[in-house]
N, C-alpha and C positions, 0 to 999 in steps of 0.2 A: 504494500500500500504506500510506503514511503516513496518507492520508485515511481509508482503511478501518479501520485499527487504532488510530490515534492521535486521531481526530476527537472521540470521546466525552470523552476526558480534556481535550483542548484546549477543547472546548465547555464543560465544567463549570468549568474554571479561568479561562479568558480571556473567554468570551462570555456565558455565562448570568448571572454576577453583574452585568453591565452592561446586560442587557436592559431592566430598568425605566427606565433613562435613555434608551437608544436607541429604545425602543418609542414614544417621543413623536414620532419622525420617520417619514416614509414609507420603506418598505423600498427603494424605487427610488432614494432619495437615496444610499444606500450603494453601489448598483450604479454610479451616476454617479461617486461618489468613488473607487471602485475603478478605474473606467475612466480618470479624470483622472490619478490618481497613477501608474497603470501606464503611461500614454502619456508621462508626464514622464521615464520611464527613458530613452527614446530621445534627447532632446536632451542630457540629463545625461551619457550615455555618449559622445555625439558630441564633447563638450568635455572628456571624460575626468574627470568628477566621479564617480568610481566609488562612493565611500562614499555620496554623495547619491543616486545611482541605486539602490544597494542599499536604502537607507532607503525610497525611494519604492516599490520592489518589495514590501518588507515591509508597508508601509501598504496598498498595493493588495490584497495577499493578505488582510490583516485585514478591510478593508472588504468584500471578496468573501465572507468567512464571515458577515458581519453581515446582508447583504441577505436571504438565505434564513431565517436565524434570526429576524430581526425579523418577516418576513412570516409565518412559522409561529406565532410568539408572538402576533401580532395577528390571526391567522386571515385573512390577506390574501394568500395565495398565489394567483397568477394565471398562466395560460399566457403572457401577455405578459411578466410578470416573469421567468419561467424562460427565455424566449427572449432577453430583453435580457441576462440574466446570462450565458448561454452565449456570446452574440455578443460581449459586452464582454470575456469571458475570452480569446477568440481575438484580439481587437484588442490586448489587453495583451501576449499572447505575441508577436504580430507586432512590436509596438513594441520589446520587449526584444531580439528577434533582429535587428531593424533597427539598434538601438543598438549591439549587439555587432558588427555588420558595420561600421558607421561609426566605431567605435573604432579600427579599423585595416583599412580596406577593401582594401588591396593584398594582405593576407595571409589574410583571413577569408572571402572570397567563397564558395568551394566548401563550406566548413563550414556557412555560414549557409543555403545552398541545401539541403543535406542536412537541416538542422534543420527548415526550413520544410516540406520534402517529407515528413519523418517525422510532423510534427504534422498535416499535411493528411491523410495516410493514416490515422493513428490516430483523428483526430476523425471521419473518414468512417465508419470501422468502429464507433465509439461511437454515432454517430447512427443508422446503418442497423440495427444490432443493437437499439437502443432502440426504433426504429419497429416492429419485428416481435416485441418481447417485452412481455408483459403486465407492467404496473407494479404492484409490491407493496411499494413503499417510501414513506417519508414525503416524499421529494422529488417534484417535479411530473412527473417522467419516470423511466423505467427507468434506473438508474445501473449501468453495467457496469464494475466495478473492474478494474484492470490493474496491471502492474509499475510503470509510470510514470503517476501521477496528478498532479494539480495540485501537491500538496505536494512530490513528488519533482522535478517540473519547476522549482519555485522553488528547491530545493536546488541543482540543476545550474546554473540561471541565476545564483544567488548566487556559486557557485564561479567561474563564468566571468567575472562582474563583478569580484569582489574579487581573483582570482588570474589576471590576464590572461596570464601566462606559461604557464599550464596550459590555455589556451583550446582548443587543437587536440585534445588528448587527451580532454578533458572533453566537448567538443562532439560528437566522433565516438562516444564512449560513450553520450551522451545520445541521439543520433540512432538508434543501433543498438537501444537499449532501447525507444525509442518505437515503432520499426518492429516490434520483437518483440511489444510490447504489443498492437498492432493485429492482428498475425497470430494471436496466441494467442486474442484475442477472437473472431476468425472461426472458429477451430478449436473453441472452447468452444460457440459458437452452433450450429455444425453438429452437434456431439454432442448438444446439447439438443433438436434437431429430431426 
């Protein structure tokens, strides 16, 4: 929901003014930067550098918003770029969950399994609905919004990273809302058929 409702404001304030500078680079550079900074969350959480992990997560999210914006600005959107973006997003999410697990593996195993399962279910519904829905958006594929999108996931991840004492409650809430997002997407898709 953050992505759906707040993206235009964020785009105008944070991304658009910088596009003339960023447009000198290939859009795929930003995808790789998003991937690299997101993967760094894992080792940083493993050694309990929570603030550094949080900063890498924020950088990863910022670079993730740049790749598509730069591609559209340069008229260089490609199916490969969209596929690489989606794939790198999932690798980043896996790295974050893995880091959250290794922060305290004896106590967080089941929570992290639920988080990964909910993400797998939600991403599957997102992709399957996208396959069977005609695209009418500026993105390279049909984008099916939900309760928990990337923005909300980053908020939940940030809370789990910065407030480790709240991890159990926040991780179960996150997993529940992500499962609900996938289920609602299937219900909406069935109604639209």
